[in-house]
KOLPA-837942 format. One record per residue (C-alpha): residue number from 0; x, y, z. Coordinates in Angstrom, 2 decimals. Each point is the difference from the previous one (the first is absolute). Layout:
i:NUM; east:X; north:Y; up:Z
...
***
This chain:
i:0; east:0.00; north:0.00; up:0.00
i:1; east:1.30; north:3.46; up:-0.87
i:2; east:0.06; north:2.73; up:2.65
i:3; east:-2.19; north:2.30; up:-2.13
i:4; east:-2.75; north:-2.62; up:0.13
i:5; east:0.07; north:-0.06; up:3.82
i:6; east:-0.50; north:3.75; up:0.47
i:7; east:-3.54; north:1.34; up:0.07
i:8; east:0.07; north:3.31; up:-1.83
i:9; east:-3.07; north:1.93; up:-1.05
i:10; east:-0.95; north:-0.04; up:-3.66
i:11; east:-0.14; north:3.43; up:-1.60
i:12; east:-0.43; north:1.44; up:-3.46
i:13; east:3.20; north:2.02; up:0.40
i:14; east:2.79; north:-1.19; up:-2.23
i:15; east:3.24; north:-1.03; up:1.68
i:16; east:1.90; north:2.33; up:-2.33
i:17; east:-0.51; north:3.70; up:0.55
i:18; east:1.03; north:0.92; up:-3.57
i:19; east:-0.18; north:3.68; up:0.93
i:20; east:1.68; north:1.37; up:-3.15
i:21; east:-2.93; north:-1.37; up:-2.02
i:22; east:-2.79; north:0.65; up:2.54
i:23; east:0.92; north:3.50; up:1.13
i:24; east:-0.84; north:1.79; up:-3.29
i:25; east:-3.46; north:-1.61; up:0.02
i:26; east:-0.58; north:1.02; up:3.63
i:27; east:1.08; north:3.59; up:-0.65
i:28; east:-2.15; north:0.11; up:-3.14
i:29; east:-3.09; north:-1.11; up:1.94
i:30; east:0.65; north:2.66; up:2.66
i:31; east:0.24; north:2.66; up:-2.69
i:32; east:-3.14; north:-1.20; up:-1.78
i:33; east:-1.93; north:0.07; up:3.29
i:34; east:1.47; north:3.40; up:0.99
i:35; east:0.74; north:-1.52; up:3.39
i:36; east:2.11; north:2.85; up:1.39
i:37; east:-2.35; north:2.72; up:-1.26
i:38; east:-2.96; north:-1.88; up:1.45
i:39; east:1.71; north:-0.20; up:3.42
i:40; east:0.78; north:3.72; up:-0.08
i:41; east:-3.57; north:0.88; up:-1.02
i:42; east:-1.60; north:-2.23; up:2.66
i:43; east:2.32; north:1.39; up:2.70
i:44; east:-0.06; north:3.72; up:-0.82
i:45; east:-2.39; north:1.00; up:2.82
i:46; east:1.51; north:-2.26; up:2.66
i:47; east:2.52; north:0.92; up:2.69
i:48; east:3.38; north:0.65; up:-1.63
i:49; east:3.19; north:-1.86; up:0.74
i:50; east:2.96; north:1.42; up:-1.92
i:51; east:3.45; north:-1.57; up:0.19
i:52; east:2.61; north:2.55; up:-1.12
i:53; east:3.13; north:-1.90; up:-0.97
i:54; east:3.52; north:1.34; up:-0.08
i:55; east:2.39; north:-0.02; up:-2.94
i:56; east:0.81; north:-3.39; up:-1.51
i:57; east:3.50; north:-1.30; up:0.66
i:58; east:1.51; north:3.36; up:0.94
i:59; east:2.61; north:-1.43; up:2.34
i:60; east:2.42; north:-1.99; up:-2.13
i:61; east:-0.35; north:-3.38; up:-1.63
i:62; east:-3.19; north:-2.08; up:-0.01
i:63; east:-0.28; north:-2.71; up:2.65
i:64; east:-2.63; north:-2.33; up:1.49
i:65; east:-1.02; north:2.68; up:2.50
i:66; east:-1.32; north:2.12; up:-2.88
i:67; east:-2.15; north:-2.91; up:-1.21
i:68; east:-1.29; north:-0.68; up:3.52
i:69; east:-0.81; north:3.69; up:0.45
i:70; east:-2.05; north:0.19; up:-3.22
i:71; east:-1.78; north:-3.31; up:0.68
i:72; east:-1.00; north:1.06; up:3.52
i:73; east:-1.29; north:3.35; up:-1.24
i:74; east:-2.04; north:-1.77; up:-2.70
i:75; east:-1.49; north:-2.33; up:2.63
i:76; east:-0.89; north:2.97; up:2.23
i:77; east:-1.77; north:1.85; up:-2.82
i:78; east:-1.96; north:-3.09; up:-1.05
i:79; east:-0.91; north:-0.81; up:3.62
i:80; east:-1.35; north:3.51; up:0.52
i:81; east:-2.07; north:-0.40; up:-3.20
i:82; east:-1.40; north:-3.24; up:1.43
i:83; east:-0.94; north:1.96; up:3.15
i:84; east:-2.38; north:1.96; up:-2.24
i:85; east:2.15; north:3.13; up:-0.37
i:86; east:1.00; north:2.06; up:-3.00
i:87; east:3.55; north:-1.32; up:0.07
i:88; east:2.49; north:1.78; up:-2.25
i:89; east:3.74; north:-0.46; up:-0.55
i:90; east:1.91; north:3.17; up:-0.92
i:91; east:3.59; north:-0.51; up:-1.16
i:92; east:2.42; north:2.69; up:1.07
i:93; east:3.13; north:1.46; up:-1.53
i:94; east:1.32; north:2.43; up:2.62
i:95; east:3.55; north:-1.20; up:0.63
i:96; east:0.69; north:2.22; up:3.04
i:97; east:3.48; north:1.13; up:-0.99
i:98; east:0.39; north:-2.04; up:-3.15
i:99; east:1.89; north:-3.06; up:1.35
i:100; east:0.43; north:-1.52; up:-3.48
i:101; east:1.88; north:3.05; up:-1.26
i:102; east:2.09; north:0.04; up:3.17
i:103; east:0.89; north:-3.69; up:-0.51
i:104; east:1.17; north:0.73; up:-3.55
i:105; east:2.10; north:2.89; up:1.27
i:106; east:1.63; north:-2.33; up:2.54
i:107; east:0.87; north:-2.51; up:-2.73
i:108; east:1.51; north:2.72; up:-2.20
i:109; east:2.08; north:1.37; up:2.87
i:110; east:1.27; north:-3.50; up:0.82
i:111; east:1.22; north:-0.27; up:-3.62
i:112; east:1.52; north:3.50; up:0.21
i:113; east:-2.45; north:1.34; up:-2.60
i:114; east:-1.94; north:3.25; up:-0.08
***
């Protein structure tokens, strides 16, 4: 007897292979056809607002897993607030508070003795 035959797993219609590169365009297309985002905004316009103002993307050096975690958590918060029946909006920000990217480039140039 094989081990797989001894394990009781539920039967589902989900395929074992995600195949996201093929499925994602169809999912996005259905969202656009149904105007999903616009419908959410329209249905929520008179509800209590929840606005998440985000900071600049990746302003402090190279990308790392912390950036991904940060964006994922913010996305979860916005969606959770929408599920709590609020007008939940994400607003990306670009204020770099002293332009850390430009400062980083200046540091690299100075290290190479360039102006």
